[in-house]
N, C-alpha and C positions, 0 to 999 in steps of 0.2 A: 589562437589560444593565448591565454595570459601566462605570464611568468609566475610560478608558484614558489614561495619562499622555501628554501631547503631545510630550514629549521622548523620544527613543529613543536608546539606546546602540548606535551602529552600529560595525561593525568587528570587533574581537575578540569572539568569542562566549564567554560565561562557561561554565566547566565545571560548577561547582556554585554554587547560590544558596540562600539561606534563603527558603523559600517563604512563610512567614508575613510576613516583612518585605517581600517583593516584593508580596504581595497588599495589604498595608497601604499601600504606596506606589504601587500600580497600576503597577508597573515594566514596562517594555518593553525587549526586546532584539532586535537584528537583526544579521545578518551572514551570512557564508558559512562552511561547514564542509566540509572535504575529504571526499569519499566514502571515501577510504582509511582514515579513522578508524572507520568502521562495519564492524567485523569480521563480525558476523552477516549483514549485507547482502551481503558478498562471496560468500557461498555461491550467490547467485542471479545474480551478474554475471559478465560475460566478463573484465573487468579492474577495476582500482581507480581509474580516471580519473574526473574530474568533481568538481563542487562542488555542494553543496546550499545554496540560498538560504533562510534561515530568518528568520521574524519571529514572536516570541512576546510575549504580554501576560499579565500576572497581573491578577486582579481578582476581583469577587464578583458573583453574580447577585442577584435581588430577595430571595431567602430568606437571603442571607448565605453561601451556599456558596462556598468558596474555589475559584477556577478558574484553569486554565492554558489559554489559547487560543492557537492558532498557525496559521501557514501554512508549508508547506515545498514547495519545488520543486527538482527536480534532473533532469539529463539523464544517463542511464547507458547503458552498452553491455551488451546481453544477446545470447544466441544465438537467431537466428530458428529457430523450430520447423518451418518449412517447408523452408528451404534450408540450414540449419545454418551460415550466415554471420553475421557481426556485424550487429546492428541497434541503432540509437539509440532509446531509449525515454524519453519525458518522463514523469516522476513528479510528481504534484501532489496535495497533501492539505491539507485544513483540518481542524483538530481542536479539541475542547473537552473538557477532562479535569477531573474533580473531584479536588481535592487532599485526600487522607486520610492518616491516620497509623496506621491499623490495618485489618485485614480486617473487623472489626466495624463500623467507620465506613463502609467500602466497601459493606456490605450496606444501610446506611441512606441511601446517596447517591441523589438523584433519578435515575430511570431514563434521563433525557435525557443523563446524563454517564457516561463510562467512568471508572473510578477510576485514579489514579496514586498508589500507596502510597509514602509518604516514610519511609525508614529513617533514624532519627536526626533531626537538626535541619536537614539540607540535602538538596537533591534534585540529582541529576546529570541535566543536561539532554540530553546526547548520547544516552544510551540511550532516552530518551523519544522523541526525534526519529527515531532509528534504527527503533524499533518502528513509528512512523507511516509511515516510508518503506517498510518491509517490507510493511505492510498495504496500501499503495497499488500494489504490484507487480502487473502483469497476470498472469492465469493462464497465458497463452501469449504470448510475444513473437514477432512476425512482421512482415515487411515488408508494406506494403499491396499491392504487386505484386512478386513474387519473380522475374519473368521475366528481368530483367537480372542477377539474382544466382544463376542456375543452376537455378531451379525452374520447371518448365513445368507449368501447370495443364492437363493433357491432358483433353480431353472424353472421356466414356465412349464406347467403340466402339458402333456401332449393333448391336443384337442381330440375329443371323442367324436365319433360319427354322430352328428346332430341332424335330426330331421329338419328339413326346410320348414320354416314357419308357414302357416296357412296363408296363402296369398289371396287377398280379396279380389284380385283380377283373374283368378283361375277360371271362373265361370266364363269370362270373355274369351279366354284362350280356348276353351272347349267349343264355344260358338264359332270361333275362327276356323277350327279344324273341320267343321261341317260344310 
């Protein structure tokens, strides 16, 4: 594991950083980002309300691989797939990404890390965080109990005694008995 700086820049979250410099300094950043800034995430949400709490650290592993580690938590509103009413969903994700500068470097990254490819000399942090939030979305959002929200989990009706359908081979069965 890498050494993580004891001091953390809290408050305003940086938009872009120099990843090599941040790895060298074992920089840490923390703060909140409005969910309204995540355009791609909006496709899955009911509205743009909410804040994402983010803590990230740059560092290296034992092999010297440059890493971006982080945690992100947010509460968002989605549509319940049972009753179609709004439901609050807690998103939480921990991530550990290998910092690379080309697809070729990404191929040689240890399998334990997902790559984050840096274009140029700086990395934009918000798209990385947005990707991680999208990956943490549930497949289906729903209330634990939708009874008070209009959905009634009706039990299956008891099967009635139903006559067996007319079997076309019943004639053969009668011949077999003879």
